[in-house]
C-alpha positions as CSV (number, residue, x, y, z in Angstrom):
1,Q,121.8,99.8,117.7
2,V,120.0,97.4,115.4
3,Q,120.6,97.1,111.7
4,L,118.0,95.7,109.3
5,V,118.7,94.5,105.7
6,E,115.8,93.6,103.5
7,S,115.9,91.5,100.4
8,G,113.6,89.6,98.1
9,G,111.6,92.3,96.3
10,G,111.1,92.4,92.6
11,L,108.7,92.2,89.7
12,V,106.0,89.5,89.6
13,Q,102.8,88.9,87.7
14,A,99.4,89.1,89.4
15,G,98.7,85.9,91.2
16,G,102.4,85.2,91.8
17,S,104.4,84.9,95.0
18,L,107.4,86.6,96.5
19,R,109.2,86.1,99.8
20,L,110.8,89.1,101.5
21,S,113.6,88.6,104.1
22,C,114.8,91.0,106.8
23,A,118.1,90.1,108.5
24,A,118.7,91.8,111.8
25,S,122.1,92.4,113.4
26,G,123.5,94.3,116.3
27,R,121.7,94.3,119.7
28,I,119.1,91.9,118.5
29,F,118.4,90.7,122.1
30,R,116.7,94.0,122.7
31,I,114.1,93.5,119.9
32,K,110.6,93.2,121.2
33,S,108.8,92.8,117.9
34,M,109.3,93.1,114.2
35,G,107.0,94.0,111.4
36,W,106.6,94.7,107.7
37,Y,105.2,98.0,106.5
38,R,104.5,99.2,103.0
39,Q,104.3,102.7,101.5
40,A,103.0,104.0,98.2
41,P,104.2,107.4,96.9
42,G,102.4,110.2,98.8
43,K,100.8,107.9,101.3
44,Q,101.5,107.0,104.9
45,R,103.5,103.9,105.7
46,E,101.1,101.1,106.6
47,L,101.7,98.2,109.0
48,I,100.7,95.0,107.2
49,A,102.2,92.3,109.4
50,G,103.9,92.0,112.8
51,I,105.5,89.3,114.9
52,S,106.4,89.5,118.6
53,R,109.5,87.8,120.1
54,G,107.1,85.2,121.5
55,G,105.8,84.4,118.1
56,S,102.4,86.1,118.1
57,T,101.4,87.5,114.8
58,N,99.0,90.2,113.5
59,Y,97.9,91.2,110.0
60,A,96.2,94.0,108.2
61,D,92.9,93.1,106.7
62,S,94.1,94.0,103.3
63,I,96.6,91.1,103.2
64,K,95.1,88.6,105.6
65,G,95.0,85.1,104.2
66,R,97.5,85.9,101.5
67,F,100.7,87.0,103.4
68,T,102.4,85.2,106.2
69,I,105.0,86.6,108.6
70,S,107.5,84.2,110.2
71,G,110.8,84.4,112.0
72,D,113.9,82.2,112.2
73,N,115.7,83.0,115.5
74,A,118.8,81.0,114.5
75,K,119.3,83.3,111.5
76,N,118.0,86.5,113.1
77,T,115.7,86.8,110.1
78,V,112.0,87.7,109.6
79,Y,110.2,86.7,106.5
80,L,107.1,87.8,104.7
81,Q,105.7,85.2,102.3
82,M,103.4,86.9,99.9
83,N,101.0,84.8,97.8
84,S,98.2,85.7,95.4
85,L,99.8,89.1,94.8
86,K,97.6,91.8,93.3
87,P,98.6,95.0,91.4
88,E,97.5,97.0,94.4
89,D,100.2,95.3,96.5
90,T,102.8,97.3,94.5
91,D,104.7,99.4,97.1
92,V,108.0,99.8,98.8
93,Y,108.1,97.3,101.7
94,Y,110.0,98.2,104.9
95,C,111.1,96.0,107.7
96,N,110.8,97.4,111.2
97,A,112.1,96.5,114.6
98,V,110.9,97.8,118.0
99,L,113.0,97.4,121.0
100,Y,111.9,96.9,124.6
101,N,112.7,100.6,125.3
102,W,110.4,101.5,122.3
103,D,113.3,102.6,120.0
104,T,112.4,101.9,116.4
105,Y,114.6,100.9,113.5
106,W,113.9,100.6,109.8
107,G,115.4,98.8,106.9
108,Q,116.2,100.5,103.6
109,G,113.1,99.3,101.8
110,T,112.6,96.9,98.9
111,Q,110.4,97.5,95.9
112,V,107.6,95.1,95.1
113,T,105.9,95.5,91.7
114,V,103.0,93.4,90.7
115,S,102.0,93.6,87.0
116,S,98.4,92.9,85.8
């Protein structure tokens, strides 16, 4: 079992920045990769950034150049630094962990609201 706890969401003006954190606990040695997804009401959850245990990263085109995913192995935490935020970035953001056996775990979600 893996537990994920997100923090750092909130309200920010367009052009501002936020940093989301996702703290993992439990059987973290089984984690293969982690990622950040976001979901708007009535829409599918979208992968926006991922990081492998080896440190390889990938990003959705919609946030490339503005968001950065990083990990701190000592703190078992993954971050999403979000800069140059736009109103269309308003969503609930979820942390995700995929284990080597392909089991998937989700955090509870954190709301990000960008005002124009």
